[in-house]
MARKOLMI-232827 format. One record per residue (C-alpha): x, y, z; residue in one letter. Coordinates in steps of 0.1 Angstrom, whole numbers, plus 2048, in hexadecimal, padded with zeros to 3 digits. Layout:
// residues N
XYZa ...
***
This chain:
// residues 471
8C66FF860x 8D871B84Ex 8D673E860x 8C975E84Fx 8E4772841x 8E8792854x 8DE7B283Fx 9007C4842x 9137BC822x 90E7C17FCx 9097A07EAx 90E7A87C5x 9097907A9x 92978079Cx 934788777x 92976476Ex 90676C77Bx 90478D76Ax 90E77B749x 8F575F74Ex 8D8778753x 8E478E737x 8E5770720x 8C276472Bx 8B078672Ax 8C379B710x 8B57BE710x 89F7B572Fx 8BD7B5744x 8CE7D674Fx 8E97E4763x 8E4808754x 8E8820771x 8C8831769x 8B381276Bx 8C480778Bx 8BD82879Bx 899827791x 8968067A1x 8A880F7C0x 89282D7C7x 86F82E7D6x 85984A7E3x 869848806x 882861814x 89D846814x 8BC84D7FCx 8BC8387DDx 8CA8157E1x 8CC8067BDx 8CF7E07B6x 8EC7D37A2x 8D67C8785x 8B27C877Bx 8A07AC767x 87F7B3756x 86D790758x 84F786744x 844764754x 845751775x 85F73B763x 87775875Dx 872763781x 87B74278Fx 899740777x 8A7761786x 8A17557AAx 8B17347A4x 8D0746795x 8D175F7B1x 8CD7447CEx 8EB7317C1x 9007527CAx 8EA75C7E9x 8E477C7D4x 8C67927E0x 8A77937C9x 8917B27CDx 86D7B37BCx 8637D37ABx 83F7DE7A1x 83B802799x 85180F7B5x 8368227C8x 83F8147EBx 84682E807x 85881B823x 87981080Fx 86B7EE804x 87E7EC7E4x 8A07FA7EEx 8BD7E27E6x 8CD7E5807x 8E47C77FFx 8E57CC7D9x 8DB7AF7C4x 8C27AA7A8x 8A27BD7A4x 8867AB792x 86F7C3780x 84A7B477Bx 83F7D0763x 83F7BB745x 82C79F758x 80B7B3751x 7F279B744x 7D0797751x 7CE77174Ex 7A8769756x 78A77C75Fx 76E76576Dx 74F777776x 73F757781x 75775479Bx 75C77A7A3x 78177479Dx 79E780786x 7C0772782x 7DA78A778x 80278B775x 81479F791x 81B7BC77Bx 7F77C5774x 7ED7E5784x 7CC7EB795x 7C280477Ax 7CA7EB75Ex 7B57D176Fx 7977E7773x 79A7F274Fx 7987CE744x 77A7C975Ax 7677E6749x 7447D873Dx 7467BA751x 7327C8770x 74F7C1787x 76C7D4796x 78C7CF7AAx 7877E27C9x 7AA7E87D9x 7B380D7D2x 7D28187E4x 7D38387D0x 7F28327BCx 7ED81D79Cx 8018007ADx 8087DF7A0x 7F37C27AEx 8127B07B7x 81F7CD7CAx 7FD7D37DBx 7FD7AF7E7x 8217B17F3x 8187CF80Ax 7F57C3812x 7E67E4805x 7C57F480Ax 7B8815802x 79A82A7FDx 78080D7F8x 78B7FA815x 76F80482Dx 7587F2816x 76A7D4804x 7887CF81Ax 7AF7CF814x 7C47BB7FCx 7C479E816x 79C79C813x 79E79C7EDx 7B77807E5x 7AE75C7DCx 7D174D7D2x 7F47557C6x 80F7487B3x 83174C7C5x 8557457BCx 8687397DBx 88B73B7E6x 89871E7D4x 8877287B3x 86A7117B5x 84671D7AFx 8297177C7x 80371E7C4x 7F67297E6x 7D171E7E2x 7B77137CAx 79C72A7BBx 7827207D3x 77373D7E7x 77E72B807x 79370E814x 79C6FC834x 7B96E9823x 7DA6F1836x 7EC71183Fx 7DF73182Ex 800738819x 7EC753804x 7E976A822x 80C76182Dx 81A77180Dx 80378E80Ex 8157A9821x 836798820x 8467B480Ax 85979C7F5x 86D78E811x 85F76B810x 85A7657EAx 8527777CAx 82C7787BFx 82977379Ax 80376E796x 7E57737AAx 7C076A7AAx 7AB7887BAx 78878C7C4x 7727A47AEx 7537B77BBx 7347BF7A8x 72D7E37A0x 70F7F07B5x 6F17FC7A2x 6F98207A9x 7148367BAx 7138597CAx 73086C7D7x 7308897F0x 7488A37FFx 73F8B3820x 7548CA835x 7568CB85Cx 7628E2877x 77C8CB883x 78E8A987Bx 77E89989Ax 75B8A388Cx 76289386Bx 770873879x 75386F891x 73B873876x 74A857863x 74D840882x 72984788Cx 71D83F869x 72D81E86Ax 72181688Bx 6FE81E87Dx 704802864x 70981A845x 71E80682Ax 73382281Fx 74781A7FFx 761835806x 76784C824x 786862821x 790880837x 7A689C82Dx 7B28B6846x 7B18DB83Ex 7D68DC833x 7CF8C081Ax 7B28D180Cx 7C78F1807x 7DF8DB7F3x 7C58CC7DFx 7B58ED7D6x 7D68FA7C9x 7DF8DA7B7x 7BD8D17A7x 7AF8F67A4x 7918EC7BAx 77F9047D0x 7798EE7EFx 7758FE810x 7968FB824x 7878E6840x 78A8C284Bx 7768B082Fx 76888E82Bx 76587F807x 74B864809x 73E84B7F0x 71E8367EFx 7178177D9x 6F58057DAx 6D28087CAx 6C782D7C6x 6AD8287E2x 6C881B7FAx 6E08377F1x 6C48507F9x 6BF83E81Bx 6E383C823x 6EA860819x 6CD86C82Ex 6DB85B84Dx 6FF868846x 6F388C840x 6E188B861x 70087E874x 715898861x 6FE8B486Ex 7018A8891x 7268AC88Fx 7268CF87Ex 7298C385Bx 7218DB83Fx 70C8D581Fx 7138B880Bx 7218BB7E7x 71389D7D4x 71D88C7B5x 70A86E7A4x 71686E780x 73985B77Ax 74987C76Ex 73D88F78Bx 7498757A3x 76C873792x 76C89A795x 7668997BAx 77E87B7C1x 79B8837AAx 7A889E7C2x 7AA8867DEx 7BD86C7C8x 7D68897C0x 7DA8937E4x 7FD8857E8x 80B8997CCx 7F78B87D4x 8068B87F7x 8288B67E9x 8238D87DAx 81D8E97FCx 8428EB800x 8568F17E1x 8728D77DCx 8678C37F9x 86389D7FDx 84B88B814x 852872830x 83286282Bx 82684C848x 80583D852x 7F682F872x 7D681B87Ax 7C381B89Ax 7A280C8A6x 785822898x 77C82A8BDx 7A083B8C1x 7A284B89Fx 79586D8A6x 7AB8728C4x 7C98638B4x 7C487C896x 7BF89A8AEx 7DE8908C1x 7F288E8A1x 7E78AF896x 7F18BF8B7x 8128B08B3x 8178BE891x 80C8E189Ex 8248DF8BDx 8428D68A8x 83B8ED88Bx 83A8D386Fx 8298D584Dx 8158B484Fx 7F48B083Ax 7E0893849x 7C587E837x 7B985B838x 7A183F834x 78F848854x 77582C84Fx 78F812859x 7A4826872x 7C182C859x 7D084F853x 7EF85D841x 80787984Bx 81D889831x 83B89A842x 8488B3829x 86C8B982Cx 8898C9819x 89D8AA80Fx 8BE8BC814x 8B58C7837x 8C28AF852x 8AE8C286Ex 88E8BE85Ax 89289A853x 89C892877x 87C8A5882x 867891869x 87686F877x 86E87B89Bx 84A883891x 84686187Fx 85485089Fx 83B8628B5x 81E85989Dx 8278348A0x 8298368C6x 8078488C7x 7F782E8B1x 8038128C6x 7F78238E5x 7D48248D6x 7D57FF8CEx 7DF8048AAx 7FA7FB892x 81A80B885x 80D808861x 7EB803854x 7F37FE82Fx 81680B826x 8287ED833x 8477E8849x 8637EB82Fx 8827F9840x 871816852x 85980486Ax 86F7E5872x 87B7F3894x 8567F48A1x 84D7D089Ax 8587C38BCx 8477DF8CFx 8267D88BAx 8277B28BAx 83F7A78D5x 8607948D3x 8507728D0x 83A77C8B2x 85678D8A1x 86D76E8A7x 851759896x 851771878x 87776D876x 873747879x 85B74885Bx 87575E847x 890745851x 87B727845x 872735824x 89174981Cx 8AF73A82Fx 8C974E81Cx 8B676F81Fx 8B67757F9x 8937847F7x 8937AA7FDx 8AC7A981Bx 8A97C4834x 8847C8834x 8697BD84Dx 87C7AA867x 8A07AC86Dx 8B578C871x 8BA77F895x 8D47948A6x 8D57B088Dx 
***
């Protein structure tokens, strides 16, 4: 069997390959420096690493054509959605051709009877939900950014609705994938369950474009509840806020959303969104059910919150009121960047068992204070996942080194608590070094064997998730 190519040399397309792709795609093929830079830059703190060329595809067949052409020369192929990843996922560390899926943006089918929709990879979550308006259904996975469905599958995304509706993994039915030899495979039927063979759908979910290129997906839809209610409540400490959510879940309250923002994040949100929230650790909650059920659930949570020192609930029932309450939470990332002029964020996440969450966040905030860092903390506390935005001057080597050291301590802390190095951002380049510690040598060797089997020449997004043996 051929060995995986080591990720240490640039593998640029030949002039003949460039001419072939230019002839095939005309204006949808680009080597413009500005286009290359855009496709070699993400939201991480890594320096840009542009590809050699970008192709804007419009179909699975066109994607397969590009992969076949690149495979003949062992040229890397990197998939691109909207570029919102934060762990260096899309950087062209060995050069190659970037396939941009933004023009594969059709909602192919909505099947209310099956509670599914089939979309092309470039459809964004916002676009899909706009198409679903009036059907009584919605697509639940909400990572905050208006990410593409293909990108969300590639990183196994989750977000604010996870506590109720699950992650991207829980909301997939089947995929269409272009493999390393340019063939097209369909990972499953549209049936809601199957015992027929290996679960290839889940194998590709979270693979970050290293095993194949996802071109279409059938995803699960959920019915809108009869009514919604949103609430904001302040707490004296992060532990109190987190414990309130955990106790509510343990009491069987089916929270639709449960987001915690620390005091620093609230300060940033107030400045950015011109809100007047108290600068204390704060929960943003949402309930979805019949009105009678909401009233019952809200009563339980209000009592629990009171027991943990929570203040008065600020409620919103009408859509525009709920949007007013939740919009600042969705803008928290950009709000936090404004806390330090000219800063960039080393954005990292961790996820731990619910029983360890409050302690892990407390220890993290003590770490932040001890090292004098500027780090807003917020997260999806209903599923044990929280985010840290380490704000640094991109031109300061000392600040960037301190940020990396903090990120390392955060991962070590999460692993000590029985958690994971990343709850939803993915591995990319940044978390590769922790996989052996988290999973063990044998498990990572199995991952590497899967990569070897499905991509023997290492053309799919090389330098991400697992390193070649001996690297």
